[in-house]
MIZABA-383138 format. One record per residue: x, y, z of N, C-alpha, C in turn. Coordinates in pm, 1 decimal. Layout:
N
@n.xx->X | n.yy->Y | n.zz->Z | ca.xx->X | ca.yy->Y | ca.zz->Z | c.xx->X | c.yy->Y | c.zz->Z;
...
// end
This chain:
86
@n.xx->-768.0 | n.yy->1444.8 | n.zz->998.1 | ca.xx->-663.5 | ca.yy->1399.7 | ca.zz->948.6 | c.xx->-633.4 | c.yy->1417.0 | c.zz->815.6;
@n.xx->-762.7 | n.yy->1445.3 | n.zz->721.2 | ca.xx->-726.5 | ca.yy->1522.0 | ca.zz->598.6 | c.xx->-647.3 | c.yy->1566.5 | c.zz->566.5;
@n.xx->-620.8 | n.yy->1687.7 | n.zz->640.2 | ca.xx->-615.0 | ca.yy->1843.2 | ca.zz->614.9 | c.xx->-417.3 | c.yy->1794.0 | c.zz->720.4;
@n.xx->-381.8 | n.yy->1707.6 | n.zz->711.4 | ca.xx->-283.4 | ca.yy->1666.4 | ca.zz->770.3 | c.xx->-143.4 | c.yy->1676.0 | c.zz->672.0;
@n.xx->-169.6 | n.yy->1659.4 | n.zz->492.2 | ca.xx->-65.2 | ca.yy->1690.9 | ca.zz->482.2 | c.xx->-58.8 | c.yy->1736.2 | c.zz->336.3;
@n.xx->-121.3 | n.yy->1842.6 | n.zz->340.0 | ca.xx->-154.9 | ca.yy->1944.2 | ca.zz->285.6 | c.xx->-88.1 | c.yy->1943.4 | c.zz->90.9;
@n.xx->48.8 | n.yy->1984.3 | n.zz->219.8 | ca.xx->151.8 | ca.yy->2049.8 | ca.zz->134.8 | c.xx->234.8 | c.yy->1989.2 | c.zz->28.5;
@n.xx->148.3 | n.yy->1855.4 | n.zz->72.1 | ca.xx->203.1 | ca.yy->1657.4 | ca.zz->40.7 | c.xx->105.6 | c.yy->1623.4 | c.zz->-44.9;
@n.xx->-27.5 | n.yy->1651.5 | n.zz->-66.0 | ca.xx->-110.8 | ca.yy->1616.2 | ca.zz->-135.6 | c.xx->-89.3 | c.yy->1569.6 | c.zz->-350.4;
@n.xx->-48.1 | n.yy->1694.9 | n.zz->-378.2 | ca.xx->-76.4 | ca.yy->1707.3 | ca.zz->-483.8 | c.xx->85.2 | c.yy->1630.8 | c.zz->-522.6;
@n.xx->175.4 | n.yy->1567.1 | n.zz->-480.1 | ca.xx->316.2 | ca.yy->1533.4 | ca.zz->-496.3 | c.xx->270.2 | c.yy->1358.0 | c.zz->-483.7;
@n.xx->172.0 | n.yy->1313.0 | n.zz->-367.1 | ca.xx->129.4 | ca.yy->1186.6 | ca.zz->-363.4 | c.xx->31.2 | c.yy->1105.7 | c.zz->-463.2;
@n.xx->-41.3 | n.yy->1214.6 | n.zz->-500.3 | ca.xx->-121.7 | ca.yy->1190.6 | ca.zz->-562.5 | c.xx->-80.8 | c.yy->1133.2 | c.zz->-717.3;
@n.xx->30.4 | n.yy->1217.1 | n.zz->-740.9 | ca.xx->83.3 | ca.yy->1197.4 | ca.zz->-807.2 | c.xx->150.3 | c.yy->1096.9 | c.zz->-864.2;
@n.xx->230.9 | n.yy->1064.5 | n.zz->-745.3 | ca.xx->307.0 | ca.yy->937.4 | ca.zz->-714.8 | c.xx->254.5 | c.yy->815.6 | c.zz->-701.9;
@n.xx->99.7 | n.yy->796.3 | n.zz->-667.9 | ca.xx->42.3 | ca.yy->747.9 | ca.zz->-622.4 | c.xx->18.5 | c.yy->687.7 | c.zz->-837.9;
@n.xx->0.2 | n.yy->789.8 | n.zz->-881.7 | ca.xx->-92.2 | ca.yy->696.8 | ca.zz->-1052.6 | c.xx->-13.6 | c.yy->623.7 | c.zz->-1081.2;
@n.xx->128.4 | n.yy->746.5 | n.zz->-1075.5 | ca.xx->321.0 | ca.yy->724.3 | ca.zz->-1136.4 | c.xx->297.2 | c.yy->583.3 | c.zz->-1149.0;
@n.xx->295.2 | n.yy->484.2 | n.zz->-1034.8 | ca.xx->289.6 | ca.yy->385.9 | ca.zz->-966.9 | c.xx->201.6 | c.yy->282.6 | c.zz->-982.7;
@n.xx->131.0 | n.yy->302.6 | n.zz->-991.4 | ca.xx->-34.3 | ca.yy->182.6 | ca.zz->-1055.5 | c.xx->44.9 | c.yy->194.3 | c.zz->-1221.3;
@n.xx->23.9 | n.yy->302.1 | n.zz->-1273.9 | ca.xx->29.0 | ca.yy->304.5 | ca.zz->-1360.0 | c.xx->180.4 | c.yy->206.5 | c.zz->-1469.0;
@n.xx->272.0 | n.yy->273.5 | n.zz->-1378.5 | ca.xx->433.9 | ca.yy->208.1 | ca.zz->-1380.8 | c.xx->373.2 | c.yy->53.8 | c.zz->-1426.7;
@n.xx->311.8 | n.yy->-39.9 | n.zz->-1284.0 | ca.xx->301.7 | ca.yy->-121.6 | ca.zz->-1261.9 | c.xx->200.6 | c.yy->-224.6 | c.zz->-1320.5;
@n.xx->129.5 | n.yy->-123.0 | n.zz->-1384.8 | ca.xx->5.7 | ca.yy->-150.4 | ca.zz->-1475.5 | c.xx->94.6 | c.yy->-259.3 | c.zz->-1608.8;
@n.xx->168.8 | n.yy->-133.8 | n.zz->-1639.2 | ca.xx->299.1 | ca.yy->-141.8 | ca.zz->-1740.7 | c.xx->400.8 | c.yy->-255.2 | c.zz->-1752.4;
@n.xx->493.1 | n.yy->-276.3 | n.zz->-1640.8 | ca.xx->506.0 | ca.yy->-380.7 | ca.zz->-1628.9 | c.xx->450.0 | c.yy->-523.2 | c.zz->-1653.0;
@n.xx->291.6 | n.yy->-512.0 | n.zz->-1532.6 | ca.xx->280.6 | ca.yy->-654.0 | ca.zz->-1556.1 | c.xx->209.3 | c.yy->-696.8 | c.zz->-1672.5;
@n.xx->198.0 | n.yy->-585.7 | n.zz->-1744.1 | ca.xx->186.8 | ca.yy->-653.9 | ca.zz->-1932.0 | c.xx->250.3 | c.yy->-697.1 | c.zz->-2033.8;
@n.xx->368.0 | n.yy->-613.7 | n.zz->-2032.9 | ca.xx->512.8 | ca.yy->-694.9 | ca.zz->-2079.9 | c.xx->540.2 | c.yy->-794.1 | c.zz->-2035.2;
@n.xx->512.5 | n.yy->-868.8 | n.zz->-1881.5 | ca.xx->573.2 | ca.yy->-966.9 | ca.zz->-1799.4 | c.xx->480.6 | c.yy->-1066.9 | c.zz->-1862.1;
@n.xx->313.8 | n.yy->-984.0 | n.zz->-1857.8 | ca.xx->208.3 | ca.yy->-1115.3 | ca.zz->-1967.1 | c.xx->304.6 | c.yy->-1163.3 | c.zz->-2061.1;
@n.xx->297.7 | n.yy->-1055.5 | n.zz->-2149.5 | ca.xx->318.6 | ca.yy->-1063.4 | ca.zz->-2267.7 | c.xx->461.7 | c.yy->-1131.9 | c.zz->-2333.0;
@n.xx->565.0 | n.yy->-1188.9 | n.zz->-2194.5 | ca.xx->682.9 | ca.yy->-1272.2 | ca.zz->-2244.7 | c.xx->628.8 | c.yy->-1363.3 | c.zz->-2210.9;
@n.xx->574.7 | n.yy->-1436.0 | n.zz->-2051.6 | ca.xx->484.1 | ca.yy->-1490.7 | ca.zz->-2006.0 | c.xx->413.7 | c.yy->-1592.5 | c.zz->-2151.5;
@n.xx->326.5 | n.yy->-1539.9 | n.zz->-2223.5 | ca.xx->212.0 | ca.yy->-1580.4 | ca.zz->-2279.4 | c.xx->311.5 | c.yy->-1660.7 | c.zz->-2422.1;
@n.xx->449.5 | n.yy->-1659.4 | n.zz->-2422.7 | ca.xx->467.5 | ca.yy->-1671.9 | ca.zz->-2578.6 | c.xx->476.3 | c.yy->-1863.9 | c.zz->-2501.2;
@n.xx->478.7 | n.yy->-1882.2 | n.zz->-2384.8 | ca.xx->532.0 | ca.yy->-2062.1 | ca.zz->-2304.0 | c.xx->370.2 | c.yy->-2121.8 | c.zz->-2319.8;
@n.xx->361.0 | n.yy->-2236.0 | n.zz->-2352.5 | ca.xx->266.4 | ca.yy->-2338.4 | ca.zz->-2289.1 | c.xx->177.2 | c.yy->-2347.2 | c.zz->-2271.1;
@n.xx->252.7 | n.yy->-2294.0 | n.zz->-2057.1 | ca.xx->162.8 | ca.yy->-2305.3 | ca.zz->-1948.2 | c.xx->187.3 | c.yy->-2150.6 | c.zz->-1898.7;
@n.xx->201.7 | n.yy->-2077.0 | n.zz->-1932.1 | ca.xx->250.0 | ca.yy->-1964.6 | ca.zz->-1933.7 | c.xx->149.8 | c.yy->-1844.9 | c.zz->-1820.8;
@n.xx->-14.5 | n.yy->-1921.1 | n.zz->-1855.5 | ca.xx->-87.4 | ca.yy->-1812.4 | ca.zz->-1785.0 | c.xx->-105.8 | c.yy->-1884.8 | c.zz->-1605.4;
@n.xx->-42.8 | n.yy->-2004.9 | n.zz->-1576.3 | ca.xx->-48.3 | ca.yy->-2081.6 | ca.zz->-1464.3 | c.xx->149.0 | c.yy->-1957.2 | c.zz->-1444.5;
@n.xx->216.9 | n.yy->-1913.1 | n.zz->-1487.3 | ca.xx->320.9 | ca.yy->-1951.9 | ca.zz->-1412.4 | c.xx->252.1 | c.yy->-1757.1 | c.zz->-1435.3;
@n.xx->219.0 | n.yy->-1685.6 | n.zz->-1498.5 | ca.xx->102.0 | ca.yy->-1530.0 | ca.zz->-1467.6 | c.xx->79.8 | c.yy->-1564.8 | c.zz->-1340.3;
@n.xx->-21.8 | n.yy->-1683.3 | n.zz->-1292.3 | ca.xx->-185.7 | ca.yy->-1600.2 | ca.zz->-1197.6 | c.xx->-27.2 | c.yy->-1711.1 | c.zz->-1072.3;
@n.xx->76.7 | n.yy->-1787.2 | n.zz->-1046.4 | ca.xx->143.5 | ca.yy->-1768.1 | ca.zz->-931.6 | c.xx->230.2 | c.yy->-1689.0 | c.zz->-912.9;
@n.xx->251.5 | n.yy->-1685.0 | n.zz->-1001.6 | ca.xx->382.1 | ca.yy->-1454.5 | ca.zz->-937.4 | c.xx->264.2 | c.yy->-1336.8 | c.zz->-901.2;
@n.xx->133.1 | n.yy->-1432.3 | n.zz->-960.0 | ca.xx->44.4 | ca.yy->-1237.8 | ca.zz->-902.6 | c.xx->80.1 | c.yy->-1304.7 | c.zz->-758.7;
@n.xx->11.4 | n.yy->-1385.7 | n.zz->-741.9 | ca.xx->-2.2 | ca.yy->-1382.7 | ca.zz->-612.7 | c.xx->103.3 | c.yy->-1350.2 | c.zz->-499.7;
@n.xx->206.2 | n.yy->-1374.8 | n.zz->-571.0 | ca.xx->324.6 | ca.yy->-1345.4 | ca.zz->-411.7 | c.xx->348.0 | c.yy->-1139.6 | c.zz->-373.2;
@n.xx->293.4 | n.yy->-1091.6 | n.zz->-440.3 | ca.xx->239.7 | ca.yy->-979.9 | ca.zz->-400.6 | c.xx->228.9 | c.yy->-973.2 | c.zz->-344.5;
@n.xx->53.7 | n.yy->-1002.8 | n.zz->-311.6 | ca.xx->-92.0 | ca.yy->-1021.8 | ca.zz->-233.1 | c.xx->-39.8 | c.yy->-1081.9 | c.zz->-107.2;
@n.xx->17.8 | n.yy->-1178.2 | n.zz->-80.1 | ca.xx->48.0 | ca.yy->-1245.9 | ca.zz->-5.9 | c.xx->156.5 | c.yy->-1127.0 | c.zz->68.1;
@n.xx->274.6 | n.yy->-1106.9 | n.zz->10.4 | ca.xx->323.3 | ca.yy->-949.8 | ca.zz->77.3 | c.xx->266.4 | c.yy->-905.1 | c.zz->181.3;
@n.xx->70.1 | n.yy->-834.2 | n.zz->59.4 | ca.xx->70.9 | ca.yy->-690.3 | ca.zz->92.6 | c.xx->-1.6 | c.yy->-816.1 | c.zz->262.2;
@n.xx->-63.3 | n.yy->-921.1 | n.zz->244.6 | ca.xx->-158.9 | ca.yy->-964.1 | ca.zz->362.1 | c.xx->-85.1 | c.yy->-931.7 | c.zz->456.0;
@n.xx->42.7 | n.yy->-1033.7 | n.zz->437.8 | ca.xx->161.6 | ca.yy->-1022.6 | ca.zz->572.9 | c.xx->166.5 | c.yy->-878.2 | c.zz->647.5;
@n.xx->222.2 | n.yy->-753.9 | n.zz->532.6 | ca.xx->183.7 | ca.yy->-652.7 | ca.zz->550.4 | c.xx->88.5 | c.yy->-578.3 | c.zz->686.6;
@n.xx->-66.7 | n.yy->-563.1 | n.zz->638.9 | ca.xx->-168.5 | ca.yy->-590.4 | ca.zz->691.5 | c.xx->-167.8 | c.yy->-622.7 | c.zz->808.6;
@n.xx->-154.2 | n.yy->-709.2 | n.zz->808.2 | ca.xx->-64.7 | ca.yy->-769.9 | ca.zz->944.7 | c.xx->-46.5 | c.yy->-661.2 | c.zz->1092.9;
@n.xx->62.7 | n.yy->-616.6 | n.zz->1025.2 | ca.xx->183.2 | ca.yy->-563.3 | ca.zz->1069.5 | c.xx->157.3 | c.yy->-372.9 | c.zz->1116.5;
@n.xx->30.8 | n.yy->-338.4 | n.zz->1098.8 | ca.xx->-19.7 | ca.yy->-221.3 | ca.zz->982.5 | c.xx->-73.3 | c.yy->-135.4 | c.zz->1157.5;
@n.xx->-57.1 | n.yy->-73.2 | n.zz->1208.7 | ca.xx->-31.2 | ca.yy->1.4 | ca.zz->1342.5 | c.xx->-172.3 | c.yy->24.4 | c.zz->1365.1;
@n.xx->-246.2 | n.yy->55.9 | n.zz->1465.7 | ca.xx->-387.7 | ca.yy->129.6 | ca.zz->1479.7 | c.xx->-395.5 | c.yy->220.4 | c.zz->1435.9;
@n.xx->-548.3 | n.yy->277.4 | n.zz->1416.0 | ca.xx->-600.2 | ca.yy->429.6 | ca.zz->1382.2 | c.xx->-571.8 | c.yy->515.5 | c.zz->1451.2;
@n.xx->-567.6 | n.yy->643.4 | n.zz->1413.3 | ca.xx->-589.5 | ca.yy->749.1 | ca.zz->1615.8 | c.xx->-690.5 | c.yy->660.2 | c.zz->1681.3;
@n.xx->-774.8 | n.yy->725.7 | n.zz->1620.3 | ca.xx->-936.2 | ca.yy->632.4 | ca.zz->1642.0 | c.xx->-966.9 | c.yy->557.7 | c.zz->1807.3;
@n.xx->-901.0 | n.yy->416.9 | n.zz->1701.7 | ca.xx->-845.6 | ca.yy->309.3 | ca.zz->1864.6 | c.xx->-761.9 | c.yy->386.8 | c.zz->1928.9;
@n.xx->-667.3 | n.yy->419.3 | n.zz->1930.2 | ca.xx->-574.6 | ca.yy->512.4 | ca.zz->2041.0 | c.xx->-663.3 | c.yy->565.7 | c.zz->2102.1;
@n.xx->-718.0 | n.yy->660.2 | n.zz->1973.0 | ca.xx->-903.5 | ca.yy->737.3 | ca.zz->2136.7 | c.xx->-953.3 | c.yy->681.4 | c.zz->2219.3;
@n.xx->-992.2 | n.yy->556.4 | n.zz->2139.9 | ca.xx->-1096.1 | ca.yy->474.0 | ca.zz->2299.6 | c.xx->-988.7 | c.yy->438.0 | c.zz->2341.8;
@n.xx->-920.2 | n.yy->441.3 | n.zz->2364.0 | ca.xx->-794.1 | ca.yy->264.4 | ca.zz->2450.9 | c.xx->-739.2 | c.yy->383.8 | c.zz->2521.8;
@n.xx->-698.0 | n.yy->519.4 | n.zz->2535.7 | ca.xx->-551.6 | ca.yy->569.5 | ca.zz->2633.0 | c.xx->-720.5 | c.yy->718.0 | c.zz->2607.5;
@n.xx->-630.7 | n.yy->762.3 | n.zz->2716.9 | ca.xx->-665.5 | ca.yy->852.7 | ca.zz->2811.5 | c.xx->-637.6 | c.yy->968.8 | c.zz->2665.5;
@n.xx->-687.5 | n.yy->1197.1 | n.zz->2692.0 | ca.xx->-663.6 | ca.yy->1207.4 | ca.zz->2647.5 | c.xx->-449.5 | c.yy->1252.9 | c.zz->2601.4;
@n.xx->-385.3 | n.yy->1304.3 | n.zz->2681.0 | ca.xx->-283.9 | ca.yy->1296.0 | ca.zz->2766.4 | c.xx->-190.8 | c.yy->1170.5 | c.zz->2600.5;
@n.xx->-221.1 | n.yy->1091.2 | n.zz->2649.4 | ca.xx->-125.0 | ca.yy->995.1 | ca.zz->2581.0 | c.xx->-146.8 | c.yy->989.5 | c.zz->2434.7;
@n.xx->-286.6 | n.yy->1054.1 | n.zz->2340.3 | ca.xx->-316.7 | ca.yy->1035.0 | ca.zz->2227.2 | c.xx->-227.9 | c.yy->1229.3 | c.zz->2143.5;
@n.xx->-251.5 | n.yy->1323.6 | n.zz->2277.1 | ca.xx->-129.8 | ca.yy->1373.2 | ca.zz->2260.3 | c.xx->14.4 | c.yy->1365.6 | c.zz->2218.8;
@n.xx->86.8 | n.yy->1283.6 | n.zz->2284.6 | ca.xx->189.5 | ca.yy->1315.9 | ca.zz->2334.8 | c.xx->263.2 | c.yy->1175.2 | c.zz->2202.7;
@n.xx->155.4 | n.yy->1022.9 | n.zz->2174.8 | ca.xx->147.0 | ca.yy->938.8 | ca.zz->2060.7 | c.xx->113.5 | c.yy->1059.4 | c.zz->1929.1;
@n.xx->55.8 | n.yy->1132.8 | n.zz->1935.0 | ca.xx->56.7 | ca.yy->1246.7 | ca.zz->1798.6 | c.xx->210.5 | c.yy->1284.6 | c.zz->1761.7;
@n.xx->229.3 | n.yy->1332.5 | n.zz->1896.9 | ca.xx->317.6 | ca.yy->1452.2 | ca.zz->1918.8 | c.xx->504.1 | c.yy->1352.1 | c.zz->1845.2;
@n.xx->503.9 | n.yy->1190.1 | n.zz->1914.7 | ca.xx->537.9 | ca.yy->1168.7 | ca.zz->1856.0 | c.xx->561.9 | c.yy->1086.2 | c.zz->1718.4;
@n.xx->451.0 | n.yy->1071.3 | n.zz->1679.1 | ca.xx->447.7 | ca.yy->1023.8 | ca.zz->1501.4 | c.xx->492.1 | c.yy->1107.8 | c.zz->1425.8;
@n.xx->406.6 | n.yy->1254.1 | n.zz->1406.5 | ca.xx->484.4 | ca.yy->1357.8 | ca.zz->1322.2 | c.xx->602.7 | c.yy->1434.9 | c.zz->1418.8;
// end
């Protein structure tokens, strides 16, 4: 499975690094803006829970991995699912 996206690997790694670093930068700027309020830390903590809850809800709806599908179905079904997915 790791060799499936060889041609996109560099782009995906660079994009991941850019998004993580950008998210940290904007979180720091937002925290600096909220730190001027007397109860700003409460807003920071409360607003940080929103993306975490959305990510948790998204994890519930993620499809199963191919190993789980392989255990559940026969080999021909695996080929059909693989071809439809990619």
